N, C-alpha and C positions, 0 to 999 in steps of 0.2 A: 549122264550128260545133262548139264543145266541148260534150260531154255527160258527165254523171256517171252511169256505169253501175255497177250494184250487183247482187250476188247475195245473196239472203236465204233462210235456212232457217227454217222454222217450221211452224205448223199453221193450217189453214183455220178461222177463228174464227166465221164466219157462213155462212149459205147464199149461194150465188152468185146474184146478181141479174142479169137480162138485159133490155136495152132496145134500142131502135134510135133513132138520131138523126133529126132532121127530114129528112135526106137519105137515110135508109134504111141507114145504116152500123151494123152490130151492135156493141154494147159490153156487156161484162160486168164486174161488180165483186165483190170480196169483201174482207173484213178478214183480215189475216194477223197472227197472234200469234207473235212470235219471242222465246223466253225463253233468256236466257243460262244456261249451265251452268258452274259453277265448283267447284273442289275446296276444301272447307273442312277445314283441318288440325285444327281443334278438334273437329270431328265425325268426322274421318277418313273422309270420303266426299264424294260429289258432291251439290251442292244447287242448287236453282233460284235464279237471280238475278233481275234486273229484266226485265220483259216489255216489248218494244217493239211498238207497234201500228202497222201500215202498211195503207193502202188500196191494193189491187192493181186496176188497170184493164187490161182486155184488149180489143182491137179486132178486128173482122172475123172471119176464120176461127177465130182463137184464142179469141175470145169464145164462139162456138158450141161449140167443143170443151170448154171449161171446164164448160159446163152438163151435158154427158153424162159428165164424168170425175171431178169433185170433189164431195165431200160434206163437211159440217161435221166438223171433227176430223181430216181427212186430213193426214198429214205431207207437206209439199211443198217444192220448191226453186224459187224465182222469180228470174228474171234480167231486168233491164230498166233503163229510165232513171229515175233518182231525181228527184222533184219535191217541193218544199215549197210548198204553197199557203197564203197568208196573207190574212186579211180582217178587217175591223173589225166588231165586234158591240157597237154603242153605244160605250161608253168603252173596252171591252176589245178587245185585239188577239188574234186566234186564228190557229192554224196547223194544218196537217194534212200528214203525210208520205205521199206516194203513190209508187207505182212503175208506170210505163207498161210493162207486161210485154211482153217479146219472146219469152220462153219460160217455160213453167210445166210442171213434172213432179213426179211422186211421189218422195219421198225413199226410195230403195231401201235405204238403210242401216237402215231401220226396218220394212221389209216387202217384199213382192213385188207386181209388177203385170204385166199382159200388154198389149202395145201392139196397137192395131187401126188400120189405115190408114183415113183418111177417104177417101170416094170422090173419085178424081181427084188426091189429094195425092201419091201415089207417082209417077205419070207427070209431074206438075208438077215434082217435085224432081229427076226424072231428067234433065230438060233434053234429052230425045230418047228414041228407042226403045231398049229393052234388047236387047242382042245375045243370041244363043243361049247359054244357060248362065250368064248373068251379069246383074247389075243395073247399068245405066249411071247413075251419080249424079254431080251436079255436084261439083267438087272443093272448093268452099267449105264449110268446116265439118268436124266430126269424122267418124270412120269410120261408115259406114252399112251395116248388114247387111240382107239381105232374101232372100226366096225367090220366084222366079218360075218357073212351069212346072216345079216340082220341083227347080230348080237354086238353089244358094245362092251369093250373090255379095256382094262388098264393094268399095267404091271410096273412096279417101281422097286427100288432097292430097299425101301424101308416100309414101315406101316403106312397104309394109304390114309391120307388126311380125310376127314369127314366131308370137307367142301368138295373134294373130287368125287366122292361117292354120290353126293347130292347133285352135282353137275351132271353126272352120268344118268342119274335117275330122271332129271328134268329133260335131258336130251332124248332119252328113250321114250318118255311120255309124249314129247313133241312129235316123235316119229310115229306115234299111235300104237306103240307096243304095250306100254304099261302105264296105268293111271298114276299121276303124280301122287306121292304119299303111299303107294302100294308097298307091301313088304318086299324086300329084296334079299337074295342070298347074301350072307355076310362075307367079308373078305376072307379068302381061303389061302392058307399058307401052302405053297406048292412044295414039291419034293426037293427043289433046288434051294440051297441056302441063299438067303438074302433076296428072295423073289416072292412077291405077293401079287396074287391075281384077283381082281374084282370081276365077278360075273353077274350079268343081269339075266333074268329069265327070258 
């Protein structure tokens, strides 16, 4: 089945609403305002263009996380399936653009945020128990960093780039565990295909 997947950057334009379906499935909604920015040569500067309004719908765990994470006005990045709903209102035909969200996060190009794991989410994403000194994370998806029992680890689906290893070393040094520049155990290929784990002492 073909899906139209989109990523939209904008601002939360309404408070997040939360309900549950008749079957008890959590669902949350908010309106997203995405305003085009373009360079105006006559003004010699950037100006706001047209604003696109999108309704974002999130289900299950993501719906609950939105309630505790987003406020009106927050800059966000939303990724998911694009849907256009059409209906008749008397003689008029109306439509509304929606995104069934798969992922929602703050736009860190405009500010900072601190991530907090939801109860049970880390172990669920790990797909198994974490070994000593590392975090075992499923290979599907981008690099994932974390700290378990004072150890910093990352698992990705491909070879770990050097800048990630360096960032982990600096973070560990800042935490007082290892001096910056100290030798570190090299990337270790795990038994699962396509999974690489970086461990720090």
